[in-house]
N, C-alpha and C positions, 0 to 999 in steps of 0.2 A: 685891559689885561693883555700881557704879552703872549706871544705864541708859545714860548717855553712854559709859561705858567698854565696855559690852557691844556697843553699836552700832559703836564704832571697831574693836573686835576682830573683829567679824563682817565689816566692810568689808575689813579687811586679809586675812582668810582667803579671801574671795571673789576678791580681786585676785590672790592667790598661786595659787589654783586656775586662774584664767583664763590666767595667764602660763604655767603648766605645760602646760596643754592646747595653747596656741598653739605652744610649742616642740616638743611631740610631733608636731603636724601638719606642721610645717616639715621635721623630720627624716625623716618618713615619706614625703615626696614623692620619687619616683624621680629620680635625676640624669638630665639630658638626655643622649641617646646621643652618643658621640663621633663626629665625622665622619671616616669612613674611605673612601678611594677604592677603588672596585671595578675591578680591572684589566680585568675582562671587559666593562665598559661604557665604558671610556675610548676615545676615537677613536684609531685607529692613526696613527702618524706617517707623513707622506708618504714614499714610497720615494725614496731618494737616486738621482739620475741617474748612471748609470755613466759613467766617464771615456771609455769606448769606445762610447758610444751613437752610432748611425748618424746622420749628418747628413741623409740621405735615407731615406725609408721603405723598409725592406727591403734596404738596402745598408749594410753595415758596413765602416768603413775597415780593420778587421782581416781582412777577407775580400775580397781583390782580385777584381775581375770577371774572368771567363774568357770569351773569345770562342769561338763555335762554329767559327770558321775558324782554322786553324793556318797560319802563314806560314813558309816555309822557303827558305833560300839553298841551292840545289841545284847540285851539280857533276856533270854527266853527260857523260862523255867530253870533259872540258876545256871544256864549255859551262856557264858560270855563269848561273844564272837565279834570279829570285825567283818562287816559286810559292805558290799559295793552295790548301790542302786544304779543300774545301767538301763539302757534302752531295751535290753533283752530281758531284764528282770533283776531280782536280787541275787547277787553272787556271794557265797560264803568264802572268805579269804583265809581267815585265821580263827581257830578255836583256842581260847586262852585257858588251857588246862594243864600246861606243862609246868615243870618246876624250874625252868630256866630263869635267868635274870636276877637271881638273888632274893633274899628275904625282904629287902627294903621295897620291893616292887610287887604289890599284890596283883593278881590277875585283872582286877577292875581298874587299877591305876595304869597298868601297862596297856590294857585295851584302849582306854580313853586317850592316852598319850600317843600311841602309835597310830590310832585312827585319825587323830588330829593332824599328825604329821603327813600321813598319806593324802589327806584332803588338801593340805597346803601345797605339797609337791604337785599334786594333780592340777590345782588351780594355776600353778606356774608353768604348766606343760613340761614338767621335768620327770614325771613318773613313767619312765620307759623301760628301764632295766633295774633289777635289784641284785646285789651281789654282797660280797664280804670284803672287809678290809681292816685297817688298823688306825686307831685314833688315840693319841695320848697314851700309847703303849697298851691300849685295850683293843681286843677284837670287837668288831662291830658288824652289823648288817646295815647296808647303806643303799641309797639311790645311786646308780652307777651309770657310767658310759657303756656303750656297746662292748667295749673291750673288757669290762668288769672293774675298771678303776672307779673308785668313789668320786662323785662330783664334790665340788666345794660346798660346805654346809649341807652335806647330804646324809647326815646321820639319821638312821631310823631306829636302831636298837643297839645298846651297849651290852656285850655279853660278859659272862663271868670268865675268869682265867681258865677254868677247867673245861669250858664249853668248846666243842669242835664246830667252828663256824659253818662249814659246808653242811654238816649234818643238821645243825640247828636250822639253817636256811631251808633245807628240803622238808624237814619235819614241821617247821612253823607254817609254811604255806601248803603243806600236804601235797607237794608237787614233785613229780619225778621227771619232768621234761626239761629240766635245766640244761643249759648248754655250757660246755667247758670252753673257755676262751682265754686269750692272753698268754703271756710268756710263762705264767705260773699255773696255767690250766685251772683258772678259777671258775667256780660255779656261778653262772649268770642266769637269772630268770627273766625271760621276755615277758613283761607284765601284761601287755596287751594280748599276747598269746594265751597267757594264763586265764584272763577274763573271757576270752573267746571260747576256750576249750571247756570251761567249767559249766556244769548244768545249773541253771538258775533254781533257787529255792522256791521262788514265786514269780509269776508273770506280772508285768506292769499293770497297774490299776486301769490304765486307759484301754488295755486290751479287753477289759470286761465292762467297759462303759464309764470308767472313772477317769481320773487324771493322775499323772505320775507326780511323785514328790519332786520338789525343786529345791536347789541348794538354798539354805537360809543362813546368811551371815558368812563372814570369812573366818576360817579357823586360825588358831594361833600359829605364829611363825615357828618352824622347828627350832628347838633348842637342845643342846647336848644333854 
């Protein structure tokens, strides 16, 4: 074998060994770890808002408000009256013996309807002031703002065209402590003041060893 042939053979042998070593190193390298999500470290999805989430803090539309005062249309020896059962006792608000409101409204019907509306407004925490106003070209007695303006859907009683609203308001509640407010000097009754100033017909039962009445059921929503 000539010297040139030996040199060529040696070069090829070295190159083959180098290639083999390189391939061995590549195959020996560990494969990169696969990326796997860890459920324990993933951020939680934001909670879905319930369809019945309250619009006001602490008040759910699925849980109607209940008033501490219970209103009742009471028939005592043919005397129809709207009374309020309060912590102080039973307060007489209206005696239904007038000829107001027209022939289509008997005292019994008006007593039941107005009492129902008072309870509904009380449950909604709207029964603060009572005044007069106009609705569909009729004079009305309504649940009002402090200024005497009727609130939306605040109808309490529709009057006849010949009725004098302020006079009916005072006579209906048998109350002389109304306040004149607003640009038209309207008569406004502070309802809480009325309840506080009126002498109870009877003391609560708990004061004599019993328990007071509690509201039962929700009254109908006021309707014109």
